[in-house]
N, C-alpha and C positions, 0 to 999 in steps of 0.2 A: 491676183488672178481670180479666187472666189468672189472678190468684191466685185470684180466686171460682170462676172459672170452672174451674179443677183441682181445689178442694176439692170442688165440686157431682159431678163428674164421677168420682172420686174414690169418695163415699159414695153415689153411685149403684150402681158395681160393688160396693162391699161391700155395700148392702141389698139387692142382687141375688143376690150368693152367699149370704147368709144366707137368704133366703127358700130358695133351692133346696137349702141344708144343711136346714133346720127339714123342709120337706117331704118329702125323700131320707131322713131320718132316722124319720119320721112312720111314711110305709110301712112301714120295717123293722121298727118297734114294733106297729103295727095287723097286721101279718101274724102276728107269733108266737103271739098268741093261738088264730086257727084251724089254726094248723101242729101246736100242743102239742093241742088238741083233738080233729084230726082223727086224729091217730098212737095218741093214747089211748083214742080209740072203738073204733078198728078193732082194738086188742091188748087190750081188754076182750071184743071180740066173738068173737076167734077164743080167749082164754080160757074161754070158754063151755063150747068144743066137746071135754068130757072122754068119753073112751072107757069106753064102759058097762062093759066086761069088767070095767076096774080097778076099779069101784065095787063090783061083786059082791065083792068079795076081803076087802071091810070092812077093810081097814088104808088109814087116810088119808093114810099116808106112799105107799101105791102108785097114786096117782091120777095117772093120765096122761092125754093130750092124745091125740085123733086128729087128726095132722097133716094130714092130707088136709080134713078137715073143717074144722080150724080157719084154715089159710089161706085157703079161698074164705071163709067168715064175715068174715075180716079186710078183703078182696079188696071182698066186696059193702057193707060198713060206710064201706069208704074212696069206693065208688060214693056211697052213701046222704048220706056227709058232703059230699061234693063239689056235691050239689044242694040242702041246707040252708044249708049254708056262704055260698052265693052265690058260689062260686068260676069262675061263669060270664063273669065279667069277661074279653076276650081278650086284655088283657095281663098276665093273673095264670095261671101255668101250675104246677098241682100235678104233682109226679114223684115217686113210689114210691122210695125208696132201697133200704128192705130189711124184709121179711117175713123174721122167724126164727120158727120154732116148734121150742121144745124140749121136755122131758120133762112139764112142768109150765107154763110159762110161755111168751107170744106178746110179742116185742118188733117194733114195726112204727117205721120212719123215714121221714118224708116230707120234701121240700123243696119250699117256694113260691118261684117265680120271679116277680118283678114288677120287668119293666124290668132293670136291673143290680144289683138287690138279689136276694139267697138267704136265705131263712129257713127253716131246721131245726127240724123238729118230730118229738119221740122221744118214745114211749108204750111201759110195760112192765105187761104184766097177769099177773098169776100165778094158776093155777086152785086154790083150797081147799076143801076140805070141811069143813063143820062145822054147827053147830046153827042 
């Protein structure tokens, strides 16, 4: 009788640990897609803020971003994405790690903190002029 009780207790703890592990891994995976989408959409919004004077030169290689407008557009897109991705859950918190505006590209990195899990999203968008 004692051996059966010991096995039942051991299997109960093992099953509980597996359920917790599956739940924790699932949260990390389910946060990855929104983190990537939010970062990419913010980078894309920033990369659309081309400096008009650089377009007037006619040289496609001389296209430059307006850095102030690009960062503002990226931050606005982040705020909009927070509302649309359902990040209003109080246990999930989005943190902007980096918004870097280069000559012709925008890099955005965000982190989603969900309990003890941290999921990183990274987005890069480059401005191009084409047909």
